[in-house]
N, C-alpha and C positions, 0 to 999 in steps of 0.2 A: 308356582302360583297356587294359592290356597283356594279351595272351593268357595269360601265365603266371598272371594273377590269376583267370582263369575256366576254365582247362583242367582236364580230368580227368586226374589223375596219381596213381599211375603208370598208364600205359595197358596194358590187356591186349593181349598180342602173341603171335605164334606164329612158330616157326622154319620156314624154307622146307623143311626135310627132314621135318617132321612130316607125318603123314597127314591127309587130308581129314576123316577120322573124328574125329581129335583136335581139329581146327579147329571142326568142327560141335559137339562137346561143349563147347568153350569159349564159342562163341556162345550156346548154350543155357544153360549155367551162369550166365553173366553177363548174359543177356538183352540182347545187343547184336547189331548187324547187320553189323559189319565188324571185321576184325582187321588191324592193321599186321603185316607180315611183316618180321622182323628177324633178321639173322645173330647169331652169338655175341657180336660186338662191340657190338651194340645199334644198328647202322646200319640204317636202313629200306631195304628192297630191293623192297617191293611191298605190295599190299593184297589181301585176300581177303574177299569178302562172302558173306552167306547165299545171295544169288542166284547167285554164282559156283559155289558148291557144288552148287546144284540144276542149273544149266544146263550147266556144264562137266564135272560129274562124274556125278551121278545120271541126268540126262536123256540123257547121252551113253553111258550103259551102263557106266561105269567103277566099280570097287570103291572106296568111300571108304577102306577099310583099306589098299588097295594103291596109292592115288594120292597123291602128295606135294602139299603146298600149293604148292610151286614150280611144278608143272605146271598149276595152276589160277589162280594169282595174276595180278593186273594189275600190270605194272611201270610205270615212268615216273610215279611218285607226285608229286602236288602236295603240298608241305608248307610250313609257315611257321615262322619263328623265334619263340621264346617272347616276345621283346620287341616283336613286331609289334603295332600298335594293332588293337583289335577291329574298328573300323570298316573298316580296310584289309582285314582277313581276310574280312569280309562281302562286300566288293567282289570279292576274289579268288575266293571260293566261287561268287559269281554268275557271274563270267567263265568259270570252269572247270566250272560246272554240277555242283558237288559239295555234299554235305550234311555231310560230316565231313572234318576237316582235321587230319592228324598235325602235332604240334608237335615241332620238333627244336632241339637245341643241339649245335653241333660235329658235325652229321650224325647224332647219336644221338637216338632217340625219347625224349621226356620227357613227352609227354601227347597228348591229343586234344581238339579243340574241335568241337562240332556246331553246326548252325544253331540248334538249340534253346538251346544255351548262349548264343549271341549274342543271341537274341531275349529271353532273360531279363535281359540287361544293358541298362540304360537308355541307356548310352553309344552304342549302335549299333542300337537296335531298328528304326529306320527302314531302315538299310542291310540288316540281316538280313531284314527283311520283304520288301524288294525282291528280295533274293537268292532267298528262298524262292518268291516269286511267279514269278520268271524260270525257276527250275527246274521248278516245277509246270506252268507254261505250256508248257514244252518237252515235258513228259511228255504233257499232254493234247492237244497238237497233233500227236502221232505218228499219230493216226487209227486206225481199226479196220482191221486187215489180216486177210484170211482165213487160217485155220489151214492150215499146210502139211501137218500130220499130225494126224489126229484119232484118238481112241481110243473104242471102244464099250464101255460098261459097262452090263450088263443091257439091251442093245439101244438105249441112248441114246448119242448122240454127245456126248462131253465135250471 
């Protein structure tokens, strides 16, 4: 099964010069966890996640209205062609430790595939399951690290 058959299209995207506040509203409005960042031509130049907004903007003391998506985004995006087989995409996602994969044609964003999309296809449920297991194992093996900075609320350390 080809990715074009299972991808979500069109993909919700954000321009790199938009503010973090605009990106946050898009994430909330569409109930999604990441946005591909695309220039006016539709070429993908990065990704921004809900976590990026929290850690690189809010927690860093930056103003969401005054901070551009470009300042927060992750560049060096892993993407796949729309004609890639779903089973190959699952392997790629496992190797790269990613849950969402932008789909491009001629360098332009045409859709997005998530691990959930892959798991729902019988063609690659085993590969997608292994990818998910690999990603979640990586997260759970990070261990518990003491907080570098704690905040007290009503006398309790949070």
